[in-house]
C-alpha positions in Angstrom: 300.7 -77.3 213.3 298.1 -75.2 215.1 298.2 -71.8 216.7 295.9 -70.7 219.5 295.5 -67.0 219.9 294.5 -66.3 223.5 293.5 -63.0 225.2 294.9 -62.4 228.7 292.7 -62.8 231.8 290.8 -59.9 233.4 293.1 -57.1 234.6 292.8 -54.0 236.7 293.0 -52.0 233.5 289.8 -53.7 232.3 288.0 -52.8 235.5 289.2 -49.2 235.4 288.5 -49.0 231.6 291.8 -47.2 230.9 294.4 -47.5 228.1 297.2 -49.6 229.6 299.3 -50.6 226.6 302.8 -49.8 228.0 304.8 -50.9 231.0 304.4 -50.5 233.9 301.0 -51.9 233.5 298.1 -53.3 235.6 298.2 -56.9 237.0 295.5 -59.6 236.7 292.6 -59.5 239.1 291.8 -62.5 241.2 289.2 -63.4 238.7 291.7 -63.0 235.9 294.0 -65.5 237.6 291.1 -67.9 237.9 290.3 -67.4 234.2 293.9 -68.3 233.3 293.7 -71.5 235.3 290.4 -72.4 233.7 291.9 -71.8 230.2 294.9 -74.0 231.0 292.5 -76.8 232.0 290.5 -76.3 228.8 293.6 -76.5 226.7 294.9 -79.6 228.5 291.6 -81.3 227.7 291.8 -80.8 224.0 295.4 -80.6 222.9 299.1 -80.9 223.8 300.6 -77.4 224.1 304.2 -77.4 222.9 305.2 -73.7 223.5 303.8 -70.4 224.8 304.6 -66.9 223.5 303.4 -63.9 225.5 303.1 -60.2 225.2 305.5 -58.3 227.5 302.6 -56.5 229.3 302.2 -57.7 232.9 298.6 -59.0 232.5 299.6 -61.2 229.5 302.8 -62.4 231.1 300.9 -63.4 234.3 298.3 -65.2 232.2 301.0 -67.0 230.2 303.0 -68.0 233.3 299.9 -69.6 234.8 299.3 -71.5 231.6 303.0 -72.5 231.6 302.9 -73.7 235.2 299.7 -75.7 234.7 300.7 -77.2 231.4 304.4 -77.7 232.1 305.5 -75.5 229.1 308.1 -72.7 229.1 307.0 -69.1 228.3 308.9 -66.9 225.9 308.1 -63.1 225.8 307.6 -61.5 222.4 307.2 -57.8 221.8 305.2 -58.6 218.7 302.2 -59.6 220.9 302.0 -56.3 222.9 298.8 -54.3 222.7 298.8 -51.6 220.1 300.2 -48.2 220.9 297.6 -45.4 221.6 300.2 -42.6 221.9 299.4 -39.8 224.3 296.1 -41.5 225.4 298.1 -44.0 227.4 296.7 -44.2 231.0 293.6 -42.3 230.0 290.0 -43.4 230.7 288.4 -40.3 229.1 285.3 -41.4 227.2 286.1 -39.0 224.4 289.4 -40.8 223.9 287.7 -44.1 223.8 285.2 -42.8 221.2 288.1 -41.7 219.1 289.7 -45.1 219.5 286.5 -46.8 218.3 286.3 -44.5 215.3 289.8 -45.3 214.3 289.1 -49.0 214.6 286.1 -48.5 212.2 288.3 -46.5 209.8 290.8 -49.4 209.8 288.5 -52.4 209.7 285.5 -51.1 207.8 286.8 -48.5 205.5 290.3 -50.0 205.0 292.0 -46.7 205.9 295.0 -48.1 207.6 297.1 -44.9 207.9 295.0 -43.5 210.8 296.6 -43.4 214.3 295.1 -43.1 217.8 296.8 -40.0 219.4 300.0 -40.5 217.5 300.3 -44.3 218.2 300.7 -47.1 215.8 298.8 -47.3 212.5 297.2 -50.5 211.2 300.0 -51.4 208.9 302.5 -51.4 211.8 300.3 -53.4 214.1 299.7 -56.1 211.4 303.4 -56.2 210.3 304.7 -57.1 213.8 302.0 -59.8 214.4 302.6 -61.3 211.0 306.3 -61.5 211.5 305.8 -63.6 214.7 303.1 -65.8 213.1 305.4 -66.5 210.1 308.0 -67.6 212.5 306.0 -69.9 214.8 304.0 -71.3 211.8 307.2 -73.2 210.8 307.2 -75.1 214.1 305.4 -78.4 214.5 302.9 -78.9 217.2 300.7 -76.3 219.1 301.8 -72.8 220.0 299.7 -70.6 222.3 300.1 -66.9 221.7 298.9 -64.8 224.7 298.1 -61.3 223.6 295.4 -58.6 223.7 292.0 -57.8 222.4 292.9 -54.8 220.4 295.8 -56.5 218.7 293.8 -59.5 217.7 290.8 -57.4 216.5 293.1 -55.5 214.2 295.5 -58.1 213.0 293.9 -61.6 213.0 292.2 -60.9 209.7 295.6 -60.2 208.2 297.0 -63.6 209.2 293.9 -65.9 208.9 292.7 -66.3 205.4 289.0 -66.9 206.3 288.5 -64.0 208.7 287.4 -60.6 207.5 288.3 -57.3 209.3 284.6 -56.5 210.0 284.0 -59.9 211.5 287.0 -59.3 213.9 285.7 -55.8 214.7 282.2 -57.1 215.6 283.4 -60.2 217.6 286.0 -59.0 220.1 287.5 -61.7 222.3 286.5 -61.8 225.9 289.2 -62.4 228.6 290.9 -65.8 228.0 288.8 -66.4 224.9 290.7 -68.0 222.1 290.9 -68.3 218.3 292.4 -71.6 217.0 294.0 -71.6 213.5 295.6 -74.4 211.5 297.4 -74.8 208.2 295.1 -74.8 205.2 295.7 -74.5 201.5 299.2 -73.0 202.0 298.2 -70.5 204.6 296.4 -70.3 208.0 292.7 -70.5 208.6 290.6 -70.2 211.7 288.9 -73.5 212.8 287.4 -72.0 216.0 286.5 -68.5 217.1 285.6 -68.6 220.7 283.0 -71.3 221.1 282.1 -71.2 217.4 283.6 -74.1 215.3 284.6 -72.8 211.8 285.1 -74.7 208.5 288.4 -73.4 207.2 286.8 -73.1 203.7 284.1 -70.8 205.1 284.7 -67.1 205.4 283.8 -65.3 208.6 282.1 -62.1 207.5 279.1 -59.9 208.3 276.0 -59.0 206.2 276.6 -55.7 204.3 274.1 -53.9 206.5 276.3 -54.6 209.6 279.5 -53.5 208.0 279.8 -50.4 210.2 281.0 -52.7 213.0 277.9 -52.2 215.1 
């Protein structure tokens, strides 16, 4: 059993640098569609994909459908993979709102203060609970599952479901568009065996030196 956590391709929201975590949302750019095709070819060259689950947000669904078309695999939409809620900041590109967002991420992932919220949105416990519920479900299925989701979701929640990933590593190593994290069963749980292009020994813990623990 293996899970591949994939971020969606480049979207209009990425170019506009706005919060777009609800529907209606922004579509993929032409480059984003090309990235999705390239991801499908990379996956086809290294594994057999058995199923694809996708966030309901348009950019993720479009990415997943391209993967499904290229790989001949059906796509199932799962609300557990949506990007985390930023409350009243939805649609905003205000730099002050992004600074607050970044400070909340540090509170969550560096200081372990999970009760904070961005503008009344979700807290860390809620984000992690919904991803864990999906991972627990698909981890019982043989073969390879691709989960198409979002950078913020994965930054916040992968350290909760992967035994060898720390929160501050995830904070400092955000996934680029269509970058992936691969996980496999290990010692009764799940462990990362690849983070982007970095191969990982499942017994090695991905962490940062103490002096970098502020997420910089």
